N, C-alpha and C positions, 0 to 999 in steps of 0.2 A: 504494500500500500504506500503510495507516494505521499509526500508532505502535504500536497494540496487536496488529497482525496478525503472524502467524507464517508462515513458508514451510516446508511439509512435503511430502516425497515419500513415496508409499506404493507399494511394489513388491508386485505381486500375481501369484501363480501360481494358475491355475484348472485345473479338470478338463479333460483333453484333449477337444477337440471341442465345448466349451460356450461358445465365445467369443460367439456371437450371444445365447444365453440370458443370459449374464452381463451383456453390454452392455445388453440390453433391460431387465433387472432394475434395473440402476443408473440408467438413464434414467427408468424409471417411478417410482423412489423419489427422484429428483432429488438423488442423492448427489454429483453433480458437474455441471459445465457450466451452473451457474445463476448464476455470478458472473464478472465480468471477471478474467482472470488465472488461472483454473483450467483444467486440461486433463487429458486422458487420452491416452496413446500406447500403441499396440499395438507390442510390441518382440519381438525374437528374443533368446534367451538363457535363463538359468535362471528368469526371471520372464516373464510374458506381457504385463502392463500396468504402466505407470508412471503414477500419478495425482499431480497437483500441486495442492495446496491452498494458498491464500493468504488467510487470514482469521484471526479470533481463535481462539486455541488451544482454548477451550471448545467452539466449534462444530466444529473439526476432530476433537476427541476423540469427539464424538457421532457424527460421520460415520464414523469408523474403526470404532466399535463396531457401527454399523448395517451397514457394509460386511462385516465379519467374520462376520455372521450368514448370509451368502449360502451356499446349499448347493453352489455351484459353486467355491468357493475352497478350494484345498489349503493355501496358506500365504501370509503377508504379512510384509513388513519395513517398518518406518517409519523414515524419516530426517528428523530435525528440524534445520534450518539454524541455525547460530549467529547472534547479532545481527550484522548485516552492517556495522555502523559501523566495525569494526576493519579492514575490507578496504582502507582508504586507506593502509596502511603499505607 
């Protein structure tokens, strides 16, 4: 992870039964899984997917905007990690 990179988690809730359509759309638009350290997990709970982005914030913001345009999304939450240098305490 470079000095300018940020670590961001995006929680995504989609329309019921649209998991395949949503995943296909995200892959076709290359919104994730095109860089080492990024991933998407299908989860159980109040959200359906957890997406992890590790890259410059400017790029992450563009991806979030594109992601939210999907007709399959009901809601999203974005979690931005603090600078991790302080974790050594």
